[in-house]
C-alpha positions in Angstrom: 34.9 7.0 -16.8 31.7 8.4 -15.3 31.8 6.0 -12.4 35.4 6.8 -11.7 34.8 10.6 -11.7 31.6 10.2 -9.5 33.4 8.0 -7.0 36.4 10.3 -6.9 34.2 13.3 -6.4 32.3 11.7 -3.5 35.4 10.3 -1.9 37.0 13.8 -1.8 33.9 15.4 -0.2 34.8 15.9 3.5 31.2 15.1 4.6 31.2 11.6 3.0 31.2 9.0 5.8 34.3 6.9 6.0 32.4 3.7 5.4 31.0 5.1 2.2 34.5 6.3 1.2 35.7 2.7 1.5 32.9 1.4 -0.7 33.5 4.1 -3.3 37.3 3.4 -3.2 36.6 -0.2 -4.2 34.4 0.9 -7.1 36.9 3.5 -8.2 39.8 1.1 -8.2 37.8 -1.5 -10.1 37.7 1.1 -13.0 41.4 1.5 -13.2 42.3 -1.4 -15.6 39.8 -0.2 -18.2 40.8 3.5 -17.8 44.5 2.6 -18.1 43.8 0.4 -21.2 42.1 3.3 -22.8 45.0 5.6 -22.0 42.9 8.0 -19.9 45.8 8.7 -17.5 48.1 9.5 -20.5 45.8 12.3 -21.3 44.6 13.5 -17.9 46.4 14.1 -14.7 44.9 13.6 -11.2 45.4 16.8 -9.3 44.2 15.9 -5.9 47.3 14.7 -3.9 45.4 12.0 -1.9 43.7 10.5 -4.9 47.0 10.7 -6.9 48.7 8.8 -4.1 46.0 6.1 -4.0 46.3 5.6 -7.7 50.1 5.5 -7.5 49.9 2.9 -4.7 47.8 0.8 -7.1 50.5 1.1 -9.7 53.1 -0.5 -7.4 53.7 -4.2 -7.9 52.2 -6.4 -5.2 54.6 -7.8 -2.6 52.4 -10.8 -1.8 
């Protein structure tokens, strides 16, 4: 959970370069299966709209 929070915090910082944001996004998304299995998102809500949208997109089934 520490990695997820650290990545999210840095991604949401407006001074973080876009290239770094993309790297952080990959690391953040890699944490999702574990956090979902632990029920973290049943207990906590993501309040940032952009981050919430990113996570919602990851919940959508793949069309490929």
